[in-house]
KENU-892349 format. One record per atom (N, C-alpha, C, O): x, y, z. Coordinates in steps of 0.2 Angstrom, whole numbers, plus 5000, padded with zeros to 4 digits. Each point is the difference from the previous one (the first is absolute). Example, Ala and Ser with C-alpha at 12.3 -4.5 7.8 and 13.67 -1.06 7.14 Angstrom:
residues 2
506649725039499650065000500450065000500549995003499350064993500450065001499650055003500350065001
This chain:
residues 85
495450414980499549965006500750005005500650004998499150015007500549985006500149945002499549965000501150025003499949915002500650015004500550035000499349925005500349985006500249964999499749954998501250035002500449954999500549985005500450045002499749895000500649985006500449974994499849974995500950045007500549994996500449965005500250015006500149944990500349955003500649974995500149974995500450075009500750004997500349945001499849965003501050024993500349944999499649954999500149945002499450064995499549954995500749954996500650015000499249944998500349954994500150034994500550004997498750045002500050034994499350075001499650015005500450024988499450065003499649974998500049954995499250075008499449974998499650055005500250035005499249984991499550045003499349965000499749974995500050035011499449955001500049985007500549995004498849994997499849995009499750075003499850054998500149945007499850035005500350005007500149945003500050135000500449995006499550055005500150064999499449925005499750055004499650054994500250065000499449924997499950044993500450054996499750054997500949945003500450024995500449954995500349945001499750094994500449974993500749975003500450045002499849894998500749975002500550014994499849994994500950045006500450024994500749975003500350035005499849924993500649955002500550034993499950014994500850015012500550024996500750005001500350015005500049974989500749955002500550065003500549985003499450084997500450055003500050015008499450005003501050004999500250015008499750085001499950034995500049975010499550065005500650055001500050035005500649994991500650045002500050054994500049984994500050095008499950064997499550014995500150044995499249925007499450024994500249974995499850034995500549915004500049974996499349944998499849994994500049995012499549965000499550034999499649984996500250095007499550044997499950014993499449994998501250044998500049994994499749964996499650014995500849925008499849944996499250005002499649974996500350045008499349995001499350044995499549984997500850085004499750034995499949984992499550014997501149985000500049974996499649934997499849984994500249995013499649944998499350015000499649964997500350095007499250015000499850044991499649994996501050045004499750034992500049954996499550004996500949955002500049964999499449944998499949984994499750005011499749985004499350024997499649964997500350115004499450044998500250014991499550024996501049985003500150004991499950084998499850034995500650015012500150074997500750015002500349965004500050114993500550025001500350005005499650025005501149974997500250045006499850065004500050005006500050044990499850075001499550015001499850065001499649885000499350024999500049985009499450015003501149964999499849985007500550055005500650024999498850005007500550055003499849985008499450015002501349975002499850015006499850065005500350055000499249935005499550045003500250005006500050065002500149895003500449985007500349944999499849954998500750055005500449935003500650004996500149964996500450085005500650004997500449955002500349964996499750055011500549955003499549955005500249965004499250034994499749945005499749944994500250014994499549935008500149954997499350004997499949984995499750065010499250014995500050104998500150045004499849964989500050054998499350034996499649955000500250104998499550024994500250044995500350055000499449924994500550034995499150004994499649965000500550104997499650024994500449984993500550024998499049935000499949984993499650034996499449995001500950054994499550044995500049954995500449954999498950054998500049954996499749915002499849974996500450025011499949945002499150005001499750055002499949884998499549975000499749995007500449995004499050004996499849955006500049944999500049965005499950024988500049934997500849965000500149945001500350114998500749995002500249995007500449965001499450075002500150005009499749955002500249975004499150004994499849945001500349944999500249965005500050044989500449944998500749995004500149945002500250104999500750005003499749985007500349965004499250074998500049985008499749925000500149965005499650034990499849915001500549944998499949945000500850104998500649944998500149975007500449965001
């Protein structure tokens, strides 16, 4: 399943949930330096969907806050639950 995410680096704690312009909000404590925030966001998305990190791949947005990821094994129910948080 393809999911649009909005990464918010430098948060106090890592959390996945909520919506920003139709995208799933991913808050990560890592700073946006050398791709650390992107990697932390992909790991957080994998954890939120209950899949392995290798099941989440970045499609677009390597250096942007708005990204598109593929989640292999993600369900629409899980996505709707996360967006409603």
